[in-house]
C-alpha positions in Angstrom: 128.7 117.9 106.9 125.3 117.1 108.3 126.2 113.4 108.7 129.5 114.4 110.5 127.5 116.7 112.8 124.9 114.0 113.6 127.7 111.5 114.3 130.1 113.5 116.4 128.4 116.8 117.6 124.7 116.2 118.0 124.9 114.3 121.2 122.5 111.7 119.9 125.2 109.1 119.4 127.9 108.1 122.0 131.3 109.4 120.9 134.7 108.1 122.0 136.8 110.4 119.8 135.8 113.1 117.3 136.9 113.2 113.7 136.9 116.9 112.6 135.0 118.0 109.5 138.3 119.2 107.9 139.3 115.5 107.6 136.3 115.0 105.3 136.5 118.3 103.4 139.6 117.0 101.5 137.4 114.2 100.2 134.4 116.3 99.3 135.3 117.1 95.6 135.8 113.3 94.8 132.5 112.6 96.7 130.6 115.1 94.6 132.2 114.1 91.3 131.5 110.4 91.8 127.8 111.0 92.7 127.3 113.3 89.7 128.8 110.7 87.4 126.8 107.8 88.8 123.6 109.9 88.8 124.3 110.6 85.1 125.0 106.9 84.4 121.7 105.8 86.1 119.7 108.3 84.1 118.7 110.7 86.9 119.5 113.7 84.7 117.5 112.4 81.8 114.2 114.2 81.4 111.4 111.7 81.6 107.7 112.5 81.7 105.3 110.6 83.8 108.0 109.1 86.1 106.3 108.4 89.5 107.8 109.3 92.9 108.4 105.6 93.6 110.3 105.1 90.2 112.4 108.2 91.1 113.2 106.8 94.6 114.3 103.4 93.2 116.7 105.1 90.8 118.1 107.3 93.6 118.5 104.3 95.9 120.4 102.5 93.1 122.6 105.5 92.3 123.5 106.3 95.9 124.3 102.7 96.6 126.6 102.4 93.6 128.3 105.7 94.4 128.8 104.7 98.1 130.3 101.3 97.1 132.7 103.0 94.7 133.8 105.6 97.3 134.2 103.0 100.0 136.3 100.9 97.6 138.5 103.9 96.8 139.1 104.8 100.4 139.9 101.1 101.2 142.3 100.7 98.3 144.2 103.9 98.8 144.1 103.7 102.6 144.5 107.5 102.4 141.3 108.4 104.2 139.9 106.8 107.3 136.2 107.4 107.7 133.5 106.5 110.2 131.3 103.9 108.6 128.3 105.5 110.4 129.1 108.8 108.7 129.0 107.1 105.3 125.7 105.4 106.2 124.2 108.7 107.5 125.4 110.4 104.3 123.7 107.8 102.2 120.4 108.2 104.0 120.6 112.0 103.9 121.4 112.1 100.2 118.6 109.7 99.3 116.1 111.7 101.4 117.1 115.2 100.3 117.5 114.4 96.6 114.1 112.6 96.6 112.3 115.4 98.4 113.9 118.0 96.2 112.8 116.1 93.0 109.3 115.6 94.3 109.0 119.3 95.0 110.4 120.4 91.7 108.2 117.9 89.8 105.1 119.1 91.6 106.0 122.7 90.7 106.6 121.6 87.1 103.3 119.7 86.9 101.4 122.8 88.3 103.0 125.1 85.7 102.3 122.6 82.9 98.6 122.4 83.9 98.5 126.2 83.6 100.0 126.0 80.1 103.5 127.0 81.1 106.4 125.0 79.6 104.1 122.7 77.6 105.1 120.7 74.4 102.9 121.1 71.3 102.4 117.6 70.0 100.8 116.3 66.7 99.2 112.9 66.8 99.5 110.8 63.7 96.8 108.1 63.5 93.1 107.7 64.4 92.8 104.0 65.4 92.4 102.4 68.8 96.1 103.0 69.7 95.8 106.7 68.9 92.5 107.0 70.8 94.0 105.4 74.0 97.1 107.6 73.6 95.0 110.8 73.3 92.8 109.9 76.2 95.8 109.4 78.5 97.6 112.6 77.4 94.4 114.6 78.0 93.9 112.9 81.4 97.5 113.6 82.5 97.9 117.3 81.6 100.8 117.5 84.1 102.9 115.6 81.6 103.1 118.8 79.6 101.8 117.6 76.2 99.2 119.6 74.4 97.6 118.0 71.4 97.3 120.5 68.6 95.7 118.2 66.1 95.4 114.7 64.6 96.6 113.5 61.3 94.3 110.9 59.8 95.1 107.9 57.6 92.4 109.0 55.2 89.7 111.4 56.5 90.2 115.1 56.1 87.7 116.2 58.7 86.2 115.1 62.0 87.7 114.6 65.4 89.3 111.9 67.6 88.5 112.0 71.3 87.5 115.6 70.9 90.6 116.7 69.0 90.3 118.0 65.4 91.6 116.1 62.4 93.7 118.7 60.6 94.7 116.7 57.6 95.7 113.3 56.1 99.0 111.5 55.8 99.8 112.7 52.2 99.8 116.3 53.5 102.1 115.5 56.4 105.0 117.9 55.4 102.6 120.8 54.8 100.9 120.2 58.1 104.3 120.4 59.9 105.1 123.8 58.3 101.6 125.1 59.1 101.2 124.0 62.7 104.9 123.8 63.8 104.6 121.1 66.5 107.6 120.6 68.8 107.0 116.8 68.8 105.1 114.2 66.6 103.8 111.0 68.1 103.0 108.3 65.5 100.2 105.9 66.6 99.5 104.2 63.3 98.0 100.7 62.7 100.2 98.1 61.0 98.4 98.6 57.7 99.7 102.2 57.5 103.4 101.5 58.4 104.4 101.6 54.7 103.6 105.4 54.8 105.7 105.9 57.9 109.1 105.9 56.2 108.6 109.1 54.1 107.3 110.9 57.1 110.3 110.0 59.2 112.6 111.1 56.4 110.8 114.5 56.3 111.4 114.8 60.1 115.1 114.1 59.8 115.7 117.5 58.2 113.9 119.4 61.1 114.3 120.0 64.8 111.0 118.2 65.5 111.3 115.2 67.9 109.2 112.1 67.3 108.0 109.0 69.0 106.4 105.8 67.7 103.8 104.0 69.7 103.4 100.4 68.7 99.9 99.2 67.8 101.0 95.8 69.2 100.8 97.2 72.8 99.0 94.5 74.7 100.0 91.8 72.2 103.8 92.0 72.4 105.1 93.6 75.6 108.1 91.5 76.7 111.6 92.7 76.0 113.3 91.8 72.7 116.8 90.5 72.2 118.8 90.6 69.1 120.3 87.5 67.4 121.6 86.3 64.1 120.0 83.8 61.7 121.9 82.8 58.6 124.0 85.9 58.9 120.9 88.0 59.1 120.1 90.2 62.2 116.8 89.3 63.8 114.9 90.2 66.9 113.2 87.7 69.0 111.1 87.8 72.2 112.8 86.9 75.5 111.3 84.1 77.5 109.1 85.3 80.4 111.2 85.7 83.6 108.8 83.5 85.7 109.2 80.6 83.3 112.5 79.9 85.1 112.4 78.0 88.3 115.0 80.1 90.1 112.9 83.3 89.5 109.8 81.6 90.8 111.8 80.5 93.9 113.0 84.0 94.5 109.5 85.4 94.2 108.2 82.7 96.6 110.8 83.4 99.2 110.2 87.1 99.0 106.4 86.6 99.2 106.6 84.2 102.2 109.1 86.3 104.1 107.1 89.5 103.7 103.7 87.8 104.4 105.1 86.2 107.6 106.4 89.6 108.8 103.1 91.1 107.9 101.0 88.6 109.9 103.2 89.1 113.0 103.1 92.9 112.7 99.3 93.1 112.0 98.6 90.8 114.9 100.9 92.5 117.5 99.8 96.1 116.7 96.9 94.7 116.6 95.4 95.8 113.2 93.7 92.5 112.2 91.9 92.0 115.6 90.6 95.6 115.5 89.4 95.2 111.9 87.7 91.9 112.8 85.9 93.6 115.6 84.7 96.4 113.3 83.3 93.9 110.8 81.5 92.0 113.6 79.9 95.1 115.0 78.9 96.5 111.6 76.4 93.8 110.8 75.5 90.2 111.8 77.5 87.5 110.1 81.1 86.0 109.8 84.2 88.2 109.9 85.8 86.6 106.9 84.4 86.2 103.4 85.6 83.2 101.4 85.1 83.1 97.6 86.3 80.6 95.0 88.7 82.2 92.5 90.9 81.0 89.6 94.6 81.1 90.2 97.8 79.8 88.5 97.3 77.2 85.8 93.5 77.6 86.1 93.4 76.0 89.5 90.7 77.0 92.0 91.4 78.3 95.5 89.4 80.1 98.2 90.4 83.8 98.5 90.0 85.4 102.0 88.7 88.9 102.6 87.2 90.8 105.5 83.5 90.8 105.0 82.3 94.2 103.8 78.8 93.5 102.7 75.6 92.4 104.4 75.6 88.6 104.7 73.9 86.8 101.8 74.1 89.8 99.3 77.5 89.0 97.7 77.4 88.3 94.0 80.0 88.1 91.2 78.9 91.5 89.9 81.3 94.4 90.4 80.5 96.7 93.3 79.0 100.1 92.3 79.4 103.4 93.9 77.1 103.8 96.9 76.2 100.1 96.6 73.5 99.3 99.2 75.0 95.9 99.9 78.1 97.5 101.5 78.1 98.2 105.2 79.4 101.6 106.5 82.5 99.9 108.0 82.7 97.8 104.8 82.9 101.0 102.8 85.8 102.2 104.8 87.8 99.0 104.5 87.1 98.7 100.8 88.1 102.3 100.2 91.4 101.7 102.0 91.9 98.1 100.7 92.1 96.9 104.3 89.5 94.2 103.4 92.3 92.5 101.3 94.6 92.1 104.3 93.6 88.5 105.1 95.0 87.5 101.7 98.4 87.4 103.3 97.3 84.0 104.7 96.6 83.0 101.0 100.2 84.1 100.3 101.6 82.0 103.2 99.7 79.0 101.9 101.1 79.5 98.5 98.0 79.9 96.4 98.5 83.6 96.0 101.4 86.1 95.6 101.9 89.6 97.0 102.0 90.9 93.5 100.3 89.5 90.4 97.1 89.7 88.3 94.0 90.0 90.5 92.0 86.7 90.6 88.5 86.4 89.2 85.6 84.0 90.0 85.3 81.0 87.7 82.1 82.2 85.9 83.7 85.5 84.9 86.9 83.8 83.8 85.1 81.7 81.3 83.3 84.8 79.9 86.4 86.9 79.7 88.5 84.3 78.0 86.1 84.3 75.1 85.9 88.1 74.9 89.4 89.4 75.7 92.5 88.5 73.7 95.2 86.7 75.7 93.2 86.8 78.9 94.1 83.2 79.7 97.8 84.2 79.9 97.1 85.9 83.3 97.0 82.4 84.8 100.6 81.6 83.9 101.6 83.1 87.3 100.0 83.2 90.8 97.3 85.8 91.4 98.3 88.7 93.6 96.9 90.9 96.4 97.9 93.9 94.3 99.2 94.2 90.7 100.7 96.4 88.0 97.2 97.1 86.6 95.9 98.2 90.0 98.7 100.7 90.7 98.1 102.2 87.2 94.5 103.0 88.0 92.7 99.8 86.7 91.1 98.7 89.9 87.4 97.8 90.5 84.9 98.6 87.7 87.4 99.8 85.1 88.4 98.7 81.5 89.1 95.0 81.6 90.9 95.1 78.2 93.4 97.7 79.6 93.7 95.8 82.8 94.7 92.6 80.9 97.3 94.5 78.9 99.0 95.7 82.1 98.8 92.2 83.6 100.5 90.7 80.6 103.2 93.4 80.7 103.9 92.4 84.3 104.1 88.7 83.5 106.5 89.3 80.6 108.7 91.9 82.4 108.7 90.6 86.0 111.5 91.4 88.3 111.9 91.6 92.1 112.5 95.3 91.7 109.2 95.7 89.9 107.4 93.8 92.7 108.9 96.1 95.3 107.9 99.1 93.3 104.3 97.9 93.0 104.1 97.2 96.7 105.4 100.7 97.6 103.0 102.3 95.1 100.1 100.3 96.5 100.8 101.7 100.0 101.0 105.3 98.6 97.7 104.8 96.6 95.6 103.4 99.4 93.8 106.6 100.3 93.6 108.0 96.8 91.7 105.9 94.3 88.5 106.9 92.6 87.4 103.3 91.8 87.7 101.9 95.3 84.2 101.5 96.7 
């Protein structure tokens, strides 16, 4: 109805003849049913904790596009309804906007209630190793997810705590602990050495209404999708080859990078953002506008990465910048906080030695050090370095855990898609003014 009003009655768009709303009302039931079915198929009615607004928007875009194609095909084949294409286009835009805004509002209300202890899920964590510790840290940090840890079940110890949460018992007493603490959900985060004890616990859960999840202790070691196959009539699982190992995916990514970078250069010059930032750098302290530093890119090859200078000339080192770092100029602090100092890297993208999205490049000295200390660190160099990355939009930017950052980088490499690149770029824009490690 709103789309019809905008098209024919608002006066914003020239009209030669008016199609009355009653013409569309006959079609309304089919319109609603198709959208409901597609939304269900895409998974928009599935409850998922921790889904970001960008993830939600990508699902809504996909669902509305599919529904619109189906409806357009139906009207064309039946030739029963004749619709204005602009009304259909406006309907798509309005549905995407209203559904997304409604879901953001409801999600924020839900998060606020969960943080106050309303509608939370009581969860029992099984395991005390590194995987369990990381899981508990993240659950405690993200109270809006609605999980409340009521205790930890240890592989052996009967007392103590893990990340501040009490060990309430050991694996042999699992059934009794379920009866005593009555969790709504159990999350298993056991090391591979304890997997033999997992089967009886899963059997005991089958007879209850308690939900369960299993977190693999191989996270960071195996992250790419698996595919099933048959070997000598035996079902097997094997890892899929990385998407960017195929030349056509690399070509798609390069075309996407070059096109967006070229548009970015034109826009930032015309507005003019880059000239204004360059002037700000020049006025903030004596020295050049740009800072060039040798970094390690794809296949271990060196290149010079461009940034707007944010420090006093001659004070740059390979060390991470600390909060209130005296080397950073006042204007430099602003452009670092907003990531505007990274904008010149679009020229690196145009030249082909960087991508818009990928693992952040490091200086040669640190790469040699990290490759000795961090498992699979060298795999980050299988793809081009990026201006932003999956690790950065998940909070691992600046002086944060390198081990966790590498895990996210490897996940990106093994699960790349153009859709993932677009999602990371959108999330980067949304996160510019809200990052505690940007200084």
